[in-house]
C-alpha positions as CSV (number, residue, x, y, z in Angstrom):
1,E,11.0,-4.2,-7.3
2,A,8.7,-1.3,-6.0
3,I,8.3,-2.9,-2.5
4,R,12.0,-3.4,-2.3
5,G,12.3,0.4,-2.9
6,V,10.7,1.1,0.4
7,R,13.3,1.3,3.1
8,R,11.8,0.8,6.6
9,K,13.5,-0.8,9.6
10,G,11.6,-4.0,10.5
11,L,9.4,-4.0,7.4
12,V,7.9,-7.3,6.6
13,A,6.4,-7.8,3.2
14,A,4.4,-10.7,2.1
15,R,2.2,-11.7,-0.8
16,Y,-1.4,-11.8,0.5
17,G,-3.0,-13.2,-2.7
18,G,-3.0,-12.7,-6.4
19,D,-1.7,-9.1,-6.9
20,E,-2.2,-8.1,-3.1
21,F,0.6,-7.7,-0.7
22,V,0.7,-6.8,2.9
23,L,3.5,-4.6,4.4
24,A,3.8,-4.4,8.2
25,W,6.2,-2.7,10.5
26,R,6.4,-1.1,13.9
27,A,5.6,2.6,13.5
28,E,3.7,5.5,14.7
29,A,0.7,6.8,12.7
30,E,2.7,9.3,10.7
31,G,4.8,6.4,9.4
32,T,2.1,5.0,7.3
33,G,1.9,8.0,5.1
34,Q,5.6,8.2,4.6
35,V,5.7,4.5,3.5
36,E,2.7,5.1,1.1
37,R,4.7,8.0,-0.5
38,E,7.9,5.9,-0.7
39,L,5.9,3.0,-2.3
40,A,4.3,5.4,-4.8
41,A,7.8,6.9,-5.7
42,A,9.2,3.5,-6.0
43,G,6.3,2.5,-8.4
44,E,7.1,5.6,-10.5
45,R,10.7,4.6,-10.8
46,V,9.8,1.1,-11.9
47,N,7.3,2.5,-14.3
48,R,9.8,4.8,-16.0
49,I,11.6,1.7,-17.4
50,R,8.6,-0.5,-18.3
51,P,6.5,-0.3,-21.4
52,G,2.9,0.8,-21.1
53,P,1.2,-2.6,-20.7
54,E,3.8,-3.6,-18.0
55,R,3.2,-0.6,-15.9
56,I,2.1,-0.9,-12.3
57,S,-0.2,1.0,-10.1
58,F,-1.0,0.8,-6.4
59,S,-4.0,1.0,-4.1
60,W,-3.4,0.9,-0.4
61,G,-5.0,0.8,3.0
62,G,-2.7,2.0,5.6
63,F,-3.5,2.4,9.3
64,C,-1.7,2.3,12.6
65,C,-2.7,-0.3,14.9
66,R,-1.8,0.6,18.5
67,D,-3.7,-2.2,20.2
68,I,-2.1,-5.1,18.5
69,D,-2.7,-7.5,21.4
70,R,-6.4,-7.1,21.0
71,L,-6.6,-7.0,17.3
72,S,-6.9,-10.5,15.7
73,P,-5.0,-11.2,12.4
74,A,-8.4,-11.5,10.6
75,A,-9.5,-8.1,11.9
76,F,-6.0,-6.5,11.0
77,L,-6.3,-7.8,7.5
78,G,-10.0,-6.9,7.2
79,E,-9.2,-3.3,8.2
80,A,-6.4,-3.0,5.8
81,D,-8.5,-4.5,3.0
82,K,-11.4,-2.2,3.7
83,R,-9.1,0.9,3.5
84,M,-7.4,-0.4,0.4
85,Y,-10.7,-0.6,-1.5
86,R,-11.7,2.7,-0.2
87,H,-8.5,4.2,-1.8
88,K,-9.0,2.2,-5.0
89,S,-12.6,3.5,-5.3
90,A,-11.5,7.0,-4.8
91,K,-8.7,6.6,-7.4
92,S,-11.1,5.2,-9.8
93,G,-13.5,8.1,-9.3
94,A,-10.7,10.6,-9.9
95,A,-9.8,8.9,-13.2
96,V,-13.4,9.0,-14.2
97,Q,-13.7,12.8,-13.5
98,G,-10.4,13.4,-15.5
99,T,-8.1,14.2,-12.7
100,P,-4.9,12.2,-12.2
């Protein structure tokens, strides 16, 4: 539901594994931040109608890849995964410190 709430021309969304998804589209660097904000807003809309245990949260690893011809699929996914875990770690640290 939340991923469907992101409106981006040419957006391709695919399940990567377990609870991980990959979203890809042709965009400039500033487009990644906008999609992250749209995804977070869509997640908030979904969470307003779900009870506590069914609420969802996101960690993401967005980046703009300008040299797509020289970036292998494994390198693309590896970079996205690395950035997602960096975001997840920062988010966990904020929760531990008491900030939202």
